[in-house]
C-alpha positions in Angstrom: -27.5 19.1 -4.9 -26.5 16.6 -2.3 -24.5 13.8 -3.9 -22.3 11.0 -2.4 -20.1 8.5 -4.2 -21.3 5.0 -4.1 -19.6 2.9 -1.3 -17.5 0.8 -3.7 -14.4 1.0 -1.4 -16.4 -0.3 1.6 -17.7 -3.2 -0.5 -14.1 -4.1 -1.5 -13.2 -3.8 2.2 -16.0 -6.3 3.1 -14.7 -8.8 0.6 -11.1 -8.3 1.8 -12.2 -8.7 5.5 -13.9 -12.0 4.7 -10.7 -13.4 3.3 -8.5 -11.9 6.1 -10.7 -13.4 8.8 -10.1 -16.9 7.5 -6.4 -16.2 6.9 -5.1 -14.5 10.1 -7.8 -13.3 12.4 -9.6 -15.2 15.2 -11.4 -17.5 12.8 -8.1 -18.6 11.4 -6.7 -19.0 15.0 -9.6 -21.2 16.0 -9.4 -23.3 12.9 -5.7 -23.9 13.5 -6.2 -24.8 17.1 -8.7 -27.4 16.0 -6.0 -29.2 14.0 -3.5 -29.4 16.9 -3.3 -31.1 20.3 -4.7 -28.9 23.1 -2.1 -30.5 25.4 0.7 -29.4 23.1 -0.7 -25.8 23.0 -1.2 -25.7 26.7 2.3 -26.9 27.4 3.8 -24.1 25.2 1.5 -21.5 26.7 2.9 -22.4 30.1 6.4 -22.2 28.7 6.0 -18.9 26.8 3.7 -16.9 29.1 3.1 -16.5 32.8 0.6 -18.3 34.9 -1.0 -15.1 36.3 -1.8 -13.9 32.8 -3.2 -17.2 31.8 -5.4 -17.3 34.9 -6.6 -13.8 34.2 -7.7 -14.8 30.7 -9.3 -18.0 32.0 -11.3 -16.0 34.5 -12.8 -14.2 31.6 -13.6 -17.4 29.7 -10.7 -17.1 27.3 -7.9 -19.5 26.3 -4.4 -18.2 26.4 -3.7 -18.3 22.6 -6.2 -15.5 22.1 -3.5 -13.2 23.4 -0.3 -15.2 23.6 1.7 -16.6 20.7 3.3 -20.1 20.8 5.6 -21.7 18.3 3.4 -24.7 17.5 0.5 -22.5 16.4 2.6 -20.2 14.2 4.4 -23.2 12.8 1.1 -24.8 11.8 -0.2 -21.5 10.3 2.6 -18.9 9.8 0.0 -16.2 8.8 -1.2 -16.2 12.4 1.7 -13.9 13.1 -0.5 -11.2 11.5 -3.2 -11.9 14.1 -0.8 -11.1 17.0 0.6 -8.1 15.2 -2.9 -6.7 14.6 -4.0 -7.5 18.1 -1.1 -5.6 19.6 -1.7 -2.6 17.4 1.4 -2.6 15.1 1.2 -1.5 11.5 3.1 -3.6 9.0 5.5 -0.7 8.6 6.3 -0.3 12.2 6.4 -4.0 13.0 8.5 -5.5 10.2 11.6 -3.4 10.6 15.3 -4.1 10.5 15.7 -2.3 13.9 13.4 -4.6 15.7 14.8 -7.6 13.8 11.2 -8.7 13.1 11.5 -7.7 9.4 13.0 -11.2 8.8 9.6 -12.7 9.7 7.5 -10.8 7.1 7.1 -13.8 4.8 5.1 -15.6 7.5 2.2 -13.2 7.3 2.5 -12.3 3.6 3.2 -15.7 2.1 2.4 -18.2 4.9 5.9 -19.7 4.6 8.3 -20.6 7.4 11.9 -21.4 6.7 14.0 -23.6 9.0 16.0 -20.5 10.1 12.7 -18.6 11.0 11.4 -21.6 12.8 14.5 -21.8 14.9 13.9 -18.1 15.9 10.2 -18.6 16.7 10.7 -19.1 20.5 12.4 -15.7 20.7 9.7 -14.0 18.6 6.9 -15.5 20.7 8.5 -14.5 24.0 8.7 -10.8 22.8 5.2 -10.8 21.4 4.0 -12.2 24.7 6.0 -9.6 26.7 4.0 -7.0 24.9 0.8 -9.0 25.2 1.2 -9.2 29.0 1.7 -5.4 29.1 -1.5 -4.9 27.2 -3.4 -7.3 29.5 -2.1 -5.6 32.6 -3.1 -2.1 31.4 -6.6 -2.4 29.9 -9.8 -2.3 31.9 -10.8 -5.8 33.1 -14.3 -5.5 31.5 -12.6 -5.2 28.1 -10.9 -8.6 28.4 -13.2 -10.5 26.1 -12.6 -12.4 22.8 -15.0 -10.1 21.1 -13.1 -7.0 22.2 -9.8 -8.5 21.1 -11.3 -9.1 17.7 -12.3 -5.4 17.6 -8.8 -4.4 18.4 -7.4 -6.4 15.4 -10.0 -4.6 13.2 -8.9 -1.2 14.5 -5.4 -1.9 13.3 -6.5 -3.6 10.1 -8.7 -0.6 9.0 -5.8 1.8 8.2 -4.0 -1.0 6.5 -6.9 -1.7 4.2 -7.4 2.0 3.6 -3.7 2.4 2.7 -3.9 -0.5 0.3 -7.0 1.0 -1.3 -5.2 4.4 -1.7 -2.2 2.6 -3.4 -4.6 0.8 -5.7 -6.4 4.0 -6.5 -3.1 5.7 -7.3 -2.0 2.9 -9.5 -5.4 3.0 -11.3 -5.0 6.7 -11.9 -1.5 6.2 -13.3 -2.8 3.6 -15.6 -5.5 5.9 -16.8 -3.0 8.6 -17.8 -0.8 6.0 -19.4 -3.7 4.8 -21.5 -4.5 8.3 -22.6 -0.9 8.9 -23.7 -1.0 5.6 -25.6 -4.0 6.6 -27.6 -2.4 10.0 -28.4 0.8 8.4 -29.8 -0.7 5.2 -31.2 0.0 6.1 -34.9 3.7 6.1 -34.2 3.9 3.2 -31.7 6.5 0.6 -32.5 5.7 -1.6 -29.5 3.8 -1.3 -26.2 3.3 -3.2 -23.0 1.6 -2.5 -19.6 4.7 -0.5 -18.5 6.4 0.8 -21.6 5.4 2.4 -24.9 8.1 2.6 -27.6 7.5 5.3 -30.3 9.4 6.2 -33.5 9.3 10.0 -34.0 9.6 12.0 -37.2 13.3 12.4 -36.6 13.6 8.6 -36.7 14.6 8.5 -33.0 13.0 6.1 -30.5 11.0 7.7 -27.6 10.2 5.7 -24.5 7.1 6.4 -22.4 7.4 4.3 -19.2 6.1 3.7 -15.8 8.6 4.7 -13.2 8.8 4.6 -9.4 9.3 8.3 -8.8 8.0 10.1 -10.9 5.1 7.9 -12.1 5.5 8.3 -15.9 8.5 9.5 -17.8 9.1 10.3 -21.5 12.7 9.8 -22.7 14.1 10.3 -26.2 17.0 8.1 -27.2 19.7 10.2 -28.8 22.3 7.4 -29.2 22.5 3.8 -27.9 23.7 5.1 -24.5 22.4 8.7 -24.4 18.9 9.8 -23.6 17.1 13.1 -23.4 14.9 13.2 -20.3 11.9 15.1 -21.8 9.0 14.9 -19.3 8.4 13.7 -15.8 4.7 13.2 -14.9 3.5 12.8 -11.4 0.0 11.4 -11.0 -1.9 12.0 -7.7 -4.9 9.7 -7.8 -6.5 10.7 -4.4 -10.0 12.3 -4.6 -10.1 13.9 -1.2 -10.0 17.6 -1.8 -9.0 18.4 1.8 -5.7 16.6 1.1 -4.8 18.3 -2.2 -2.1 20.4 -0.5 -0.2 17.4 0.7 -0.5 15.6 -2.7 0.8 18.6 -4.7 3.6 19.0 -2.1 4.5 15.3 -2.7 4.5 16.0 -6.5 6.9 18.9 -5.9 9.4 16.6 -4.1 9.3 14.2 -7.0 9.7 16.9 -9.6 12.7 18.4 -7.7 14.4 15.0 -8.0 13.4 14.8 -11.7 15.0 18.2 -12.3 18.2 16.9 -10.9 17.9 13.9 -13.2 17.7 16.4 -16.2 14.0 16.3 -17.0 13.1 19.3 -19.1 9.3 19.3 -18.3 7.5 18.4 -15.0 3.7 17.8 -15.1 1.3 17.1 -12.3 -1.9 15.3 -12.9 -4.5 15.3 -10.1 -7.8 13.5 -9.5 -9.6 16.5 -8.0 -11.7 18.7 -10.4 -11.8 21.9 -8.4 -8.6 23.3 -6.8 -6.9 26.7 -6.5 -4.4 27.0 -9.3 -2.5 29.8 -7.5 -2.2 27.5 -4.5 -1.0 24.7 -6.7 1.7 26.8 -8.3 2.9 27.9 -4.9 2.9 24.4 -3.5 4.7 23.0 -6.6 6.7 25.8 -8.5 8.6 23.1 -10.3 5.5 21.9 -12.1 5.2 23.3 -15.6 1.7 22.0 -16.3 -1.2 20.9 -14.1 -3.9 18.6 -15.5 -7.0 16.9 -14.2 -7.7 13.2 -14.8 -11.4 13.9 -15.5 -10.4 16.3 -18.2 -7.6 14.6 -20.0 -9.7 11.4 -20.2 -12.4 13.3 -22.0 -11.3 14.0 -25.6 -13.8 16.9 -26.1 -12.3 19.1 -23.4 -9.8 21.9 -23.9 -7.6 20.4 -21.3 -7.4 17.1 -23.2 -6.5 19.0 -26.5 -3.7 20.9 -24.7 -2.4 17.6 -23.2 -2.5 15.8 -26.5 -0.7 18.7 -28.3 2.0 18.8 -25.7 2.5 15.1 -25.8 2.7 15.0 -29.6 5.1 18.0 -29.7 7.4 16.6 -27.1 7.4 13.1 -28.5 7.9 14.5 -32.0 5.1 13.0 -34.0 
């Protein structure tokens, strides 16, 4: 039977794109220009870009700021740095680096803030952005030099950024699902709980902590003394649903589990968000994993996989 998931991600992208357009794409650029003196913008364009490039843009009916950054515009709306980054094709990861010394400007795009120190460095940043802008202008086909095509170029860079954000959100959601399942299993013995930590009192009278962690995603630790812990279980949750990428995800889980073993974790579990996968392949990809579980199964209490998961959790926690 042919079946497709509903385009929920694309609907979310549409909503995000609407916000981004008014924050740091051409709509935001035009809105900011309307609040400033055109004479001031033109004066800085002549200072921070070359006349030949400005003439080339004008010949195509375009103003210079559609490609070239100037301090007065970015000062008025620091988030516009994101427009020039996207237009030139830089991902956030490749753009905001210590090596390029552009990392110090990340707050402009993310928070819309501009410190006095950053403002003093804006001329240098604009000149470097415009050096790259001139290179792009000189090396694309003349018929592509339009405001509409420049807008499309920003969207080409933005797409993977939105997709990456959606993947992170999906992964976080999957981790939360597993965390919530564990909370229900240990609830009778819970002393306290929050969004990131469950504190349990086991039958031995010891405190067991079930916590969100950076790597692996969820850890279970038993407190043996005020300063000594037994690292019981490290759980890596892979929330991606793309079957074709399951090899990479399990490989990522293996790297995390190898670190967990070094940290003294006794058990390493991998939870995936794909229902059908080759268990032999999975064990080969992640020999450190003691147990593999599927989110769809452990979130359904009637399944055998849930029962095994619940018994394992109860036994390890000691309730």
